N, C-alpha and C positions, 0 to 999 in steps of 0.2 A: 521828755522825749525819748523813744527808741535809741536804741544804739544806734548809729549808721551803718550796714551792712552792703559790702559789696562781693560776691563771690558766693563758694560752699564754705558751709560751716557743719561742725556737728557740734554737738552739747552730750557731755557725759554724767545720767544720773543714776545712780544704784536703786535706785527705787523710782521706775517710773520709766518713761520713756528713755529712748538711745537712738541714736543713728549711725548706722553704715559700718567700716570694714577697711582694713590697713592693705597698702600695694606698696612695693617697693620699699619695704621698711628695713633698717637697719639697725647694726649696733655701734654708737660712735662713744667713742674714748677720747678723754680729753686727757693730756698729761706733756709728759717732756720726753723729747728725743734726742740722738746726738747728731743733730743737722750741721755739726761742724765739719763734719768729717763728707759734706758733699762740695762740689765746686760751687755750686751758686744754694745759698740757704735760705735765700730772701721770698722763695714761691713757699716755702716748708713752716712758716711762722704766724701761727694766730689764721690758718686758712684750713678748712676740712678737704681733704683728699680719702677719696676710696683708693681703695689697697683692695688686690685679688688674692694675692699669694705673698710669699714671703721675697723674692726677686723685686715686687712693687713696693714692697713695703722699705728694703733696702734703698732701692733708690731715690725713693719720696724724701724717706727720715733716715737713714742709716741703722745701723744696728747696736748694739752692747749688751754682753750679761751682766753689766751693773746696774740693776733694774730699781735700785734704791736711789740712783741719778737721773735714769732713764725709764720714767716710768710706762710707756709705752711698749717699750720692747718686750715687757713681759707678755700682754694682749697680742703681742705680734708672735711671741715664741708658741703661746697656748694654743691660738688658733690655726695657726699657720704650720706648724712646725710639730704640736703632739695630733692634734685632731685633723686638720687641712680641713678648716671648713672658712668659709668666706663670703661674702665681699663684709667689708669694714669700715669705716669712716674714720678716720684718725687726725686729731687736733693738736697739734704739740703747740707748748706756748713757749718752747726756751730759742730765745733770742740771742743769738752768738754776736749781734752786733749791739746789745745791749748788757746780756749777761759774760763778760768777760774781763779779765785782770783787766787792771791798768798800764801794767808795763809789759814790752814784749816778755818773753822767753829767750835767751838767745844761745846758740851752743855753736862748736867748730865742729866738722866732719872734713874726713879728706875721701875723694871719691875712689873706689875700687873698681876697677873695668866700668868705669863711667856710670855709677850707680852709688848713690848715698842712700843708708834706709838709717831713718827717725827712729828710733823705739821708744815705748812708751809714752806713744804721743795719741794717744786717745781722745785727749782735752784742746789737741792743737785747732784751731780754728783754718782749715784748708787756703782757703782762701786769703787770708792773711800771709803765708807763707813768703817769705823771700830768700833771696840766694846772690851772696856777695862773694866775689874772689877782689880781695882787698877792697879797693873803692869803685869797684866797676860791678854794676847788680848785674846778672844772669838775665835773662827774658824769661818767662816762661812761655812755649808754645814755637820758641824759635831756639835756645839755647838745653832746656831742658822740658819733661814732661813734669806729672805731679799726682801720684793715686795714692789713695789710703787702702791699704789693708784694716778691714776689721778684725779679722779673727789673729792676727798676728797685733794688731792693734799700733802698727806702722806706717810711718811715711815712705814712700819712696820716688826716691830725685832721681830719675833716669837721662840721660844725656841726648838727644834726637841728633845730633851729628859728632862722629870722633874727633875727642878733643876739645868740646863744646864745655865742658866743666873743668879741663884741667887736672892736674896732677897734687897740686896743694890742697893743702886745709880751706873748706869753706866755711864763711859766717853764713848761721841759717837762724832766720829768727821769724815768730809767730807768736799772735794772742791764742792765750787759753781762755777756752768757755769756763765759764762757773756755775756749772748746775744749782751749786748751793746759794746762788742770789735768786733761783726762784721761789719764790713766798705762795702762800694760802693768796695773797691778793694777787701774786701775776695769775696763778688757777683760775681764781675768779674772773678775773679779768673787768672790761668797761664795757659800756655802749653809747653811743651819742645819740641813739634813739635814730637815728636816720641812717645805718649802713655799713658803719663804724665797728666794727666789734671787734675784741678779741678774748683771751682766754674761754671759761665757759658760756658767756656771751657769746662768742663764734658759732654755737649752735644755729642760732639763727641764719647762719649761713649755708646748713646742710644742702637744705632742700634746694636752695637758687643755683647753687655751685653743683650741686652733684644730682640733682632729681630723685635724690633719695628721701624718703622721709626719716625723721627722727627717731624713731619709735622707742628706742631700748638707748639707754644712755649708761656708761662706765666712767670710772677714775680711780684706776686702783693705784694707792698710794696715796691719795687727796679725799677719797670721800671718807673715811677717817676721820678728817679734820672737821670740829663740827660747821666752822664756818663756809668753808667750801660743800658740805654738804646740804646747808640751809640754801646757799647761791646754787645747788644744784637741783634742790625741788622748787624752788621760785621759778629760775627758766626753763624748768619742764611743763610747766602750763602753760597747755596753748601754746605753743613754739611757733613763732609766725603767726599767733591771733587761729591757730587752726589744731596743731597734730598734738596729741596726746601723748607721750613719751613715760616711758615707765623703767624705772631707774634700778641698775646694780650696784648695791652699798657695801664698804666694811666699817665695822667699828672696828677702834683703836685696839692695840695691845697693850697700851699704858694710856692712862688717865692722869697726867701729869706725873709724877715718880711713880706712882702706884700701879703695877699691872694690874691689869683687866683680868680676872677668872669667870669661871663657867658662873658659878655662884653670883656674881659683881656684875655681868654683862646686861642683865634684864632692868638694872638701876638703871645705869649709864644709857644705856637705850631710851628707854623714856624721860629720864633728865635731860636729854644735851637732842631730844626733835628726832631720835633715827624710827620714826613712830606712822610715817605717811603712808597712804591708801595704793600710791603709786611706784613702789618698793618694796624690794626684799633684801632685806638685810644680813650680812656674814660673819660668823664668829666663831673660831679664831682663822688664824690662818692654818697652814699644812704644809707640813715637810714632804718634800719629794723625794721620791724613790732615784733622784740625781742629785740628792743633796742641795736642792734649790729650795726654799721657802718663795710658797705662792699666797696668792689673793685669792680667799675659796671666790669672792665675784665673779674673778674671771674665768676662774676652772667651770664655776656654773653657767655663766654664759656662753662660755665657747660649749659645752654640751644643749642647751638652749637650741643654738645657730644650729648645731645638727640636727634636731630635731626639728626647728622651725624648714631646712633644706629636706626633709623628708617627706614634712606634711604640707608641702606649697606654701610655704609663708604664714599659716596659721596656727597660732599659737596656741593649741589647747591643750599640748604635753607637755608638762611641766619636765623640768633638768633635777627634781625631787628622783634620788633613787635609779637616777642615774649612773653608771657608771664611772668609775675615775681610777683609773689605774695608773698615774703618775701619782698617786698618796701613798705615802710609808708612814704619815701619824701625826694628828693635831700637832699646831705648833705654836705656843703663849709665847708671850717676850721672855719667860724665864727657862725655855724650852718647852720640848713634847710632855704631853700629858696621856695618858690611856685613860681613855671614856667610853662606855661600850652605849647603844643607843639607849636606852633605857636614860641614862644621864644626861645625853644629849635632848632629849623628849622634854622633861622635867626641868631642866635649866634653862637650856635658850628655845627648842620648836615650838613649847606651850607660850614661851612668850614673844611670840611673834618673830624669833631668830633662828636664820638655818645655818647648819653647820653641815658636817663630814661625817659620818659613820661606818663603822665596818658592819653591813648587814650583808646575806645572802651568800656568805661568802668571798664577799670583795668588798674594797672602798668605794663609796659613794654620798655624792650630794645630798643632803639630808633635812627636809622641811620646805614646805613648799607654801608655806603663810605669807599673805602681803603684812608688810611691817605694823599696820595699824591692828593688827591681832594682838589680842593677849587674853587671860583667863576672863576679863569683865567684859570682854568686847569685843569677843567673836559672833559673825554673822555668817549668811550663807554665799557673802560677796568676798569676806579678807579670809575664809576657811585655804582660799587658795587662790596662788598671784595671776594664776592663766581665766581667773573669772573676770578679772580686772583688762587682762590682756586681751582679752575677746573684746571685750566693750570698748577698749580701745583701737581693736580692729576691724569692729565696723565701723564706728566713726571715720578713722584716716583715712581709707582708701574710699568711700561715700566722696571726702573733700574733692581727695586726688582726683578720681573719674571724674566727678560730676561738675569742676573747673571749665569744662567744654561746654555746660549747657548755658553758662551763664550770660548774661543779654543778646539772649536769642530768645525772640518771640514764644511764648509759653502759652499754649492754649490749654482748654482743657481736658484733649486729649492728650496731650504731650505729659500733663500730668500723671494723670491714668496709667501712660505708660512707664513713666518713671518710676512709681509705686509697683508698676507690676515686673518690673528688671530687678529692682531692688527684692523684691519677696522673691523671685525665681533664686536668689543670689543666698539670699535665707534658706531657702530648702535645699539649696544645695547643703551648704553648712550642717543644716539639721541631718541630712543623708548619711555624713562621712561622721559621724557623732560629735562633731562642734558645737553644738548646740540641739537642747532638748527642743528647744521652741523658739519662732521668730515670725515676727507678723509686722507689716509695714501698709500704712493709710496714709493717705493726706492729713494731715491734723490741722482741723477744721476748730478746735478747741484753741489753738494758739495764735490764729489768724482770724482779723476782722476786715472789715470792708478798706480800711486805709491800709492794710498789711499788701491786699491783694492789689490795688490800686499803686502803691508802691514798689512792686515786683519782688514781694519778702513771701515766700513760702516756705512752708517748713511739712513734715515728713516726720510722722512716728514711728519706731524703729521697737517695738515689743521681744524682748530676749530672753532667754533663760541659757545658762552654760550648761554644760555638760559636768556632771561634780565628778572629783576625784573618788578612789576610792583612799580612802584616808586613814584607815585601818581594816586588818578583816582577822575575825576572832572565830577559832573553832571551839565548840562545847562538847567537849568530851565527856561522856557521863556512864559511870558503869551499869552493869546491868547484867542480870542472873540468868537473860534468857540461852546464853551458851552455853550453861550448865545442860538444861534440858535437851539443846541438839546432843550435848557432848553422851548424854544418857542415852536419848535414844537412838544413836550409834551401836550399844551393844545389847540392846535389847530385840532391835529390829534385824 
């Protein structure tokens, strides 16, 4: 018996038919954020939230420069402060209700002009703060207000009426969050199969809660852990039974106690499953001109999103060879390394690993292959990440748009109309150069009379993506023809 279907679906095949195109696609990041700094963090744990700018990101997730503890903040900084591009969907897995110290932190402070400042309080769970004068509890909202200054990492307690906090020492208590308690198991998360999802599985909630298609996935600081990466790959396959997702992932700097190098990265990649067709894998990290270390997956994703905004959300331009001015040098576990593009090409790119290189007088993202590319497995699809991205783009949007046609009477003329409308969309993609070929037809080969009676209709999309210029070669030949011209200039 055929699989039960009710809705609009897409099927990706690299050799043969294809279906549809992307719509309202976003980059989804999963990781940790300092939500303990919020008045109420409950709505910002294991829940996809769309943020369009840094103000929204701070509102829903807080912000910290400690990216090792709070991994989503790197994505916020790169996309919103360095590049000014959005929107993003962020999923925070740090839960201050669970990931916190067992005992409260207690300190004493005396108000000055009605204000108490608690310094070095980034880990304080703001909603757990209590203030006492002796045995008397002060009441938030009546006696005092409570705010957190993320830039100074301070909690500010300010009396609401003159003298409400008194002039003697106060006892201040709070629970401290423990970001180190978040593990790869937390990030992977769980699902009960009936709508309760945590961690990476919360990607299943993106479309329902935000209306956005989870077309691109990232988890900086976590995707370099093989178990997390494997879960990302598994969850990226037909999200909600519909959406094809492409991943931006990083290789780790360390393999246990051994530092990965340009020479050993390819072996680690193949041995640990970083070789899927729906991902671009990056190595190493980079040192920024601002002194921070960045994951290349985030820098590349931000440049890619900038291209999506420029080209109407159509992913036919790769972020490879796009300028990345924040880069100062490559960064490995032991420090920086000086590597030219020939080294990057031979050690990384030809093995399906993207990186960064100083080319054309500036630093740029360098490498456009999907991760399943290697010297023995190169083909016309994985030679460029944009090939699969375009296939996914076509498939995802067909499903998003055509859901409105489900459960309606479908006449023969309706079928012809759908095919004509989809053909017009492919024609438009060919006109702008996103495809070199596109043809849509009702797929009679996949349908029999029983399918039609059951209301299951299939359209065949035959598409060819536009190839990227992988290399340009100038063949310069010596000729003596110039001497003839040179000589004739004297005798004439």
